[in-house]
N, C-alpha and C positions, 0 to 999 in steps of 0.2 A: 672614518671610524664611526661617525654618526650614522652612516648608512648601515653598518653592521649592527649597531644597536637597534636601529629602526627595523631591519629585517628580523633580528632576533626577537624583538618585542612582538612583531606581527606573527611570527611563527609560534611563539608561546600562546598568544591569544587564540590563534587558529587551533592549536593543540587542545587548549582548554575547551574551546567551543565544540570542537569535534568530539572530545571525551564526554561532554555533557549530553550531546545529542546521540552519539553512537552507543553509549552505555548509560542509559538513564537509571536513576535510582529505583529500588524496588517499589512496585505500586503500593499505594496506601491500601490497607485492608478494607474490604467491603463489609459493611455491617448491614444486616437485614433486621428490620423491625417487624415483628409479627403483629398481625391485627389482633385486637382484643378478643378473648374467647367469647363464644356466643353465650347469651344469657342462659342460665340454668332453668329448666322447666320447673314450675312450682306446683303443677298438677300431677297426680299419680296416674301413670299410664294404665289402661285397662288390662293389658297383658303384662304381667310382672316378670315373666320368664319366657324366653323364646322356646318353642317346641322344635327339637331337632328334625331335620329332614327325614321322612320315612316314619315319623312317630305322630301319635295323636295325643292331645291333651284331654283327659276325661275327669269327671267328678263322680264319685260314688257316695251316696248318702244312705245312712242307716239311722232312722230317727232324726235327732238333732245334730248328729255328727256327720261331717262331710270330709271325705278323703280325696286328695287330688294326686294324679300321677300322669306321667308321660309314658305311653305304652306304644308298642309297635303298631303301625297303621293297620287297620282292619283286623285287629285282634278280637278274640271273643271276650265276653264278660267274664267267663271263668279264668282265662289267662290274665285279664286285668286284675281280678280278685287275687290271684296268686302273686302277682307283682306287688300289689298293695300289702298283702300279708307278709311279704319279705322285706318291705321298706317302711312300713308304718305299724301302728298298734292294731290295725284291722285283723280280725280273726274269723275263720269260718271252718265248718266241717261239712262233710257230705259223702255221698257214695256215687260211684259210677255204675250205671246200669247199661249193659250191652244193648245197643241199638236205640236206647232211649236218651242216653246222655247222663250228665251229672245232676244229682238231686241234692240241693242244699238242705242240710239238717239243722245247722245252727249258725248264727252270725253274731259276732262279738259276745259269745257266751250265752245267747238266748236260743234255746232249742225249740223246735216245733213241738207243741204240746196242747192238749185240751182243745183240739180242733183248729188251733192257730198254726199257720204256716207262713213261710217267707214267699212273697210274690215279687217278681221282677218287673220293674218299670224302666223304660228308656225314654227320655225326654217327655216325661209326664204321661206316657201311654203304657198300659200293661202289655208286656211282651207276649207274643204268640208262640215263641220258642224259648227254650231253657237257656241257662247260663253258658252251657258248652256249645250252643248253636247260634247264639245271638252275637252278631258282629257289630263292633263299634266304629264310629267315625269321629273325626276330630271335633271336639267340643260337646260330645254327647254327655248327658247327665243320666247316670245310672242311679236308680233308687230301689232299695229293698224295703218293702212294707210288710209288717207283721200283722196278718189279719186272718179271719175265718173264711 
């Protein structure tokens, strides 16, 4: 009888041992610790807004007022002016002359008068072509000067 208990005890131990190794408990959850976030830059970046692909960032100045816009790459000054007029307080009037192009008559309510006219400058240099024929590149600074 002792042999039966002995074999019964051994078989129970083997069953328990086999159960533990054959059917292990669910694995412990894995926790990931994220590294600390990078430090926040304390300086203001030079470019505040990214220019979309295929577009150019330009600035147009009239007196002390500067208007900024993102315009299609290689657009004309006239098209940039139309975009600014539809998205900002910038205003202008003018006329289209066949084979000559667009002639600006007023900007922000100031018309040409008494010998004063609007002159187009791009990157500080007087343009040799008018607003409808001058093509802009990314970063160009357009300026309209009111002079005789």
